C-alpha positions as CSV (number, residue, x, y, z in Angstrom):
1,X,-4.6,-3.0,11.8
2,X,-4.6,-4.0,8.2
3,X,-2.3,-2.6,5.9
4,X,-5.2,-1.7,3.3
5,X,-5.9,1.5,1.6
6,X,-8.8,3.0,3.2
7,X,-9.8,4.6,-0.8
8,X,-9.4,2.0,-3.0
9,X,-8.5,-1.1,-1.2
10,X,-5.5,-2.7,-2.5
11,X,-4.1,-5.0,-0.3
12,X,-0.8,-6.1,0.2
13,X,0.9,-8.3,-2.7
14,X,2.2,-12.0,-2.2
15,X,5.6,-12.1,-4.4
16,X,8.3,-15.3,-4.4
17,X,11.9,-14.2,-2.7
18,X,15.0,-15.8,-4.8
19,X,18.1,-16.2,-3.2
20,X,21.8,-16.1,-4.8
21,X,21.4,-19.8,-5.8
22,X,17.5,-19.3,-7.0
23,X,15.5,-20.5,-3.7
24,X,12.4,-19.3,-3.5
25,X,10.4,-18.5,-0.5
26,X,7.2,-16.3,0.1
27,X,6.9,-12.5,1.2
28,X,4.4,-10.0,0.9
29,X,4.7,-6.6,-0.8
30,X,2.9,-3.7,1.0
31,X,1.8,-1.1,-0.5
32,X,2.8,2.8,1.0
33,X,0.6,3.5,3.4
34,X,0.4,7.3,4.5
35,X,-2.0,8.5,7.6
36,X,-3.5,11.9,6.3
37,X,-6.5,13.3,7.9
38,X,-8.9,13.7,4.4
39,X,-12.5,14.7,6.0
40,X,-11.9,15.5,9.4
41,X,-10.9,11.8,9.7
42,X,-7.3,10.5,9.9
43,X,-7.4,7.0,7.3
44,X,-4.5,4.8,5.7
45,X,-4.1,6.3,2.0
46,X,-1.9,4.5,-0.2
47,X,0.8,6.6,-2.3
48,X,-0.6,6.4,-5.2
49,X,-4.1,7.6,-4.3
50,X,-2.7,10.9,-2.3
51,X,-0.8,12.4,-5.7
52,X,-4.2,11.5,-8.5
53,X,-5.9,13.3,-5.1
54,X,-3.8,16.3,-5.6
55,X,-3.9,16.1,-9.3
56,X,-8.2,16.0,-9.0
57,X,-7.9,19.4,-6.1
């Protein structure tokens, strides 16, 4: 199951987690995905797309 928005196609970003001693380790920043029923099908949609869709409809 991919962590990707079915509407805009955005996926997770990579970033660095910094410790107190400033040591860098890789981490992933995931999207705020919500499962919504759109046009009769269940889709994973990011919160940003949901906000935009509520403005246009």
